[in-house]
N, C-alpha and C positions, 0 to 999 in steps of 0.2 A: 217499336220491338221489344222494350224493356217488357209491357203486359203479355205479347206473343208469347214470350220466351221466359218466361214467371221468374224477373231477374229485378232485384231493385238496384235503384241507384246507389245505394252501399256496395250490393254486390259486385256492378261492376266496376268500381272503386277500386274493390280489391281484384278483380279478375284480371283489370289491365294496368293500376298502378296509375291512373289517372285520378286527381283529388277530387271528391266528392264534390267540390264547390263548381269545378270543373265541369264534371259529368251535369251535373245538377244545369249549369249556362246553358251545357251543349243541348240537353233536352229541351231544355224553355228560349229555342234559338238567340241565346245569347251572347253562345262563344263561334267562333269555328272550327270546323273536324282541319288540322293539321295534317299533312300527310303519315307525322309518327301518328296521331290518336287513332287515324284510319284505319293505319295496320293494326292496331294494335285491340281496334272492333270488331275485323275482321276475321279477328281468330277467333276472338269468344261468338263471334256469332257465327260462324264458319258463313263467310260472306267472303266474296271477292273483293279486294283494296278496292277498286272502282265503282263499287257499288258506292262506298261512304265518298270516294271525292267526287263521284258525279251529285250527290246529293249536298255535296257543299257549294258544288258549280251552281244546281237548278237555284240555291235558298239565296245565294249572289246576286245571279241575274234577277229574280223576282224581286229581291229586296231593292236589286236599282230600276227596274220596272215601276217598284210602288212608288218612289221618291217623286 
């Protein structure tokens, strides 16, 4: 999403108020996307909230399946 929208992690952090370290962890699939974070991401990327919550759910299902 970042490359497609020509946004850096630093810019995303600034636009959402999410710490840059957390943005980096989310990008690298090391941090979950909370409801609050999903809401902020939805606004920046002009996506529905459900897009982000669905991504988190899919990630969790895949993570569980791979264990």
